N, C-alpha and C positions, 0 to 999 in steps of 0.2 A: 623406487625414488619415489613412491608416492609417501612410502610411510617416512621415509628420511627425509621429506621436501624443507624442513629447515635445513639441513647439511646441506642440501643442494645448493641452495641458497647463499648460506655463507659463502659457500666455496665458489657463485657466479656459475652454476652446474647446469643451470636453465637450457642454454642453449645447445649442449653437448647431450642434453638429457632428449632434446626434441628429435635432435638428430639423430641417436640412437635407435627412439621411437619407432621414429620415419623408416630407418633401416630395416630393425624387425617388421614394423607393420608393411612394407611394401613386399618383402619375404613373404609373408603370409597370404599377403595379396594374391601373388600371382601364384604360390603353390594352391590355394583356395580354388581360383579361377580357374588354372589346368584342372583340379580333380573337379571341378563343377561343370567345366566346359564337357569333359571327357566322359562323364557319370553319364550328361543330357545326352552325350550323341549315342549309347549304348541302345538305346531302345527303339529311337527311328530308324537305324542300323539293323535292328535285328527284325524290326516290320519291313524296312523295305526288303531282305533277303528274304525271309517269310514271301511275301506278295512274289518274288519272284518266282519262285519255287511252285507258286500257284499258277502262275501264269504260264511258265514252262508243262506242267502237269497239263494244262488247259487245252495247249497248241498242240502237244505230241498226242496225250487224248484223241484229240478232234480229229490227227489225222489217223492214228490207228483206227480210230472206230468207224472212221468214214471208209477204211480199207474193210473192216471188219475182223480187225483181228481182235481188238477188246469192245467190250458193250458199254455205256455212259456210266452204268452203275460202278464197272470198273473203275471208271475216272474218279466217281464220287468217292469211291474208297481209299483213292488215291490219296485224294484229296484231304479224308480224315484222316489217314496215317499221317500226314503231313503236316495236320494241324495238332496229334497230336506228337509229336515228335519238336515242332519248333516250340511249341509254348512251354514245356519248363524252360527252355534254354534260352526264351524270353523273357520270364518269369526272374530267371539267374541273373543276367543281363540288367535288371532293374535294380538288383538289390545291390548290386557290384561295390559300388561306394559304402556301404554297410557291412558287406564281407572285409573290406578295404579296413574299414576302424574297428572292425572285431579282428580281424591278424595282428592291428597294433596294439589291439588291449588285450589282446591271449601273451604277446610279449610280455609284458609288463606282469600279467597272472603269474605264468609261468616262471618268470624269473626269481616272485615271491617266494611261491611254492617250492622252489628249487633251492632255496636257501636252509644250511643246517640248523635240524632240530634243537631247540632247548633241551639240555639236559633233565628230563623226569624228575619229579620230586621220590624220594624215599617212600615206601610201602609204607614202612614203620617210622611214623616219625618221631622225634624227641620232643617235650615237651619244654614249651619258656619260661612257664610258670615262675619257677625260684631262681632264673636266672640272676647272677649278682654282676657278671660285668668285666672277670677274668678274661682275657682275648690274649692269644699265642700267632703269632706267625712263624712258621716255620719251614725254614729255607722255600720261601715262595721265588714262582717261576711263573711269569706272563708276558703274554704278547697278544696283541688284536692279529697280529699276524703270525702265521708259523715259524716265518722267516724274518721278522723282526721282531727280535727280545726287548722290551721291556725294560723287565723288574726281574732280573739273573738271577737274584739266591736271597732272598730280603728275608732276615728273621728275627724279632722283637717280643719282649714279653713286655705285658699290660697289665698292671693290677689294678685291682678293681678300687673303685672312686677317685683315682689319679687325672691327672691333667697333661696328658701328651701335647706336644706342638709339633706337628712335621715341617719341616722348613726344608726349603732349595730352590735351585734357581726354575725358570721357567721351565715344563717339560721333564721334569725327572721323575716323575710319577707318584706326587703325590696324591692329587685326585683321584688317580688309579686305583689307588692303597684302597680310599675308601669305598668305591666301588666296589672291588673284590671283596670286602668286607659285608657291603649287602648281598651280594651273591650276582647283581647286575651282569657278571663274566664270571664265567669258573675259571680258576687257575689252571697254568697247566702242568704242573707237579708244586710238590709241597702240602702244606696242610695250613689251612687257618681254624682255627677253635678259639670257641668263648664257653667257659667254664669249664676245660677239657674236654667236650665235644666238639667234633668236626662239624663245624656250619653245613656240611652236605646231608647231615641226618637230620636236619631239623625241613619245615616244610619252608618254601619260601615267606608265604604271607606272614608264619608265627616271626620267623627270623627277623623281617623289615619290619614288625611290631615294637620290637624290641630300642628301637634307633628311634631315635628325631635329627633332624639335618636340617641346618641352615643355611644358606648358600648367601654366595656375592648377589647373583641375578636374583633378587627378589621376585615374587609371583602372587598377584593378588589378583581376581576375577573379579566381573560383573555383578555386584551384590553389596547388600552392606558388611558395615565393619563385624559387626555380631557374625554375619555366615562365614565372613574370611577369617576368623580365628577360629571358628567352631570347624571350621574342614580337618584339622587336625586330631576331632574325637565328636563325632557327628552327633552320637548318642549325650552331649556333654548340656546342662541344664545352663540357662543363663545365668545364674550364678557363678557358676564354674569358669565360666569364658571371663565373666568379669575379675573374680580372682585371678586368675590367668594375666589378664589384661594388666592387673595392679602391679600383681610381678614382673611385668616384661617392661614396665613403666611407660607402658602406653593409654593407662584410665585416663591420666591429667589434660592431655592432649586430646582426647577423645572428646573430654567432656565438653570442649570449648566449640567443638561442631556443633550448628541448631539441631539436628536432630541426631548427635550424639551416637550411639550404638546401632542406630538404624539407621544414621547416613551409610549414600547410596555410593560405592567407589564407581566412578565410571570405567569404560571400556578397558582401558590403557592405565587406570589409577593415575592418570595425570593431575587428582585433585587433590593430592596430599604428597608431600613432599617424601624424596629418595628416604629419608633416615625414617621416617615417621612408616613405610614399609618395610624394612627394616626389622621397626622393634613389632610390627605386627606378624611378622615372620616367628621371630623369637616367641611372642605370644602364643602361636599356637605350639611351637615344641614346648611351651611351659603347658597349656593343656593335656598334652598328649602323654607328660610325665615319664619320659623313655627311661629306661635302664644305661641306655647307652646315646651319647648327645656326641653329633660331627658338626664341628662347624666351619663351613669352606668359605673361605676371606670374608667374614662375615661383617666386617666394619671397611674394607677398602674403598668404598662407595662414598663415604661420608664426612663430613667436618669432623673437627676435632671435638666439637663440644655436643656433640651427637657421638662421636663415638665415645666418649666418656661415658653417658648415657647408655650408651648401647655396651659396651662393657661392664657396666653396673647391673644389665640385666641380664648379661649374661655368667657374669660370676654366681648370681643367684641361683639361676638354671643350672648350674656346673658344679653344685654343692651335694658331694655325694653321689654323685655319677661319673662313671667314666667317661673321659672329654677326650677327643680327638678332633685339635686344632691345625686349621690349616692357615699359614699365614706367610705374606710376604714381608709388612712391617715388623719388623723382628721385636720391636719395644712393646709388642703385642701379649707376647710371648715369654717373657724375662720370668716372670713367676712361675712357670710351666715344672711341674716334678721331673717330666721324664721331656727333652729338645731331640727327637732323631732329625739329622742331619743328610739329605737324601739327594745323591748326585749320581745320574744316568740310572735310574732303579735300584743303585744299591746305597745302603746303611754304609754313611763315612767316617761319622761322628758318631758320639749321642753322650749324653749327659746332661746335669743342668745351667741356667744359664752360666755362672760365674766359674764353671768346670770349664765349659767349651771355650769361654775368654782365656784361660789360662794358657790353655793348650796353644793358641793362636795358631788354630788353623784355619778349615773352609772356612768354618761358621765366624770365626773372629774378623776374617776382610769380608765378610757378607754384612755383619753387624756395623764394623767400622764403616761401609762402605755408603752406607743411607747416610750418615752424618758427614761423610765427605762429600757427596754431592748437596749436603744442602749448604756447605762453605761454598 
């Protein structure tokens, strides 16, 4: 609620937010009060029990001592034994609240430790130095859960330097394919090959080094513009950063800032526009100079003019590189070399824009529906 207070205000949700906060706060108050009260009672109760034990020993010992059954030294021994017996119990009671916190923390720790281990990298990894960018998907099957398969039987062949568009309805598995390609998840069956080599034979770090990704959700951290672009290649020189910025159409607006490339972006990057943030992320990708480029809805949250700027920057970035473009705005992928239409995890149509329109199938309906909505 705090992070999205503007949204709360727009929908007049202040009163409801306060009510919900008070409800949570009262629940926390009662639970905390009971926990502290019970924890506070433990020590006096244990001391009281221990003192009763001393009283009983003294009374009973006095009676037996007066009868000559035991000596005063025996009574002293019993008192010492009683102290040694009750002291650790009292100490344990004093830390009972800490024990409860420890048990709660242990549940989280062991839940994490019980998670399935990531498949280790191969002991004899292949080199990615001479990778060109040919990608093959062969009968790929995958599901986040074993009983819920998202991608059932996906096969596609992507040639080096081609622009491949992946389109389809929400939830069809478009972004999942990209995650599988970068090995964020391992496939259930089938193979994904780059230049004829199964990606499982590459080290994960080496595999991901040949990719650059531009996402719909831009991410910039608290730092200078120069540092944010350099994040793509930490050992890059200032000149390399500026060249990447020029290629990504970033340089011209950065020059308008009072401090130029040394301008500090705040924690949420609210001192620059959404389109400028998107261009910064493209500049990062330019700096990496990847073999394979992934664009996931990179222009969906900007205006038409900014989209044209971003599209120009992306066209420059995609030259000579294998590119995967995930898009809902089908007008942005009309010039793709190959369009893969995915529905429920399978390719149902593939071809160029013109070829798919002539088919009059799902892509044709998907493409024309955008204009129907506008009308």
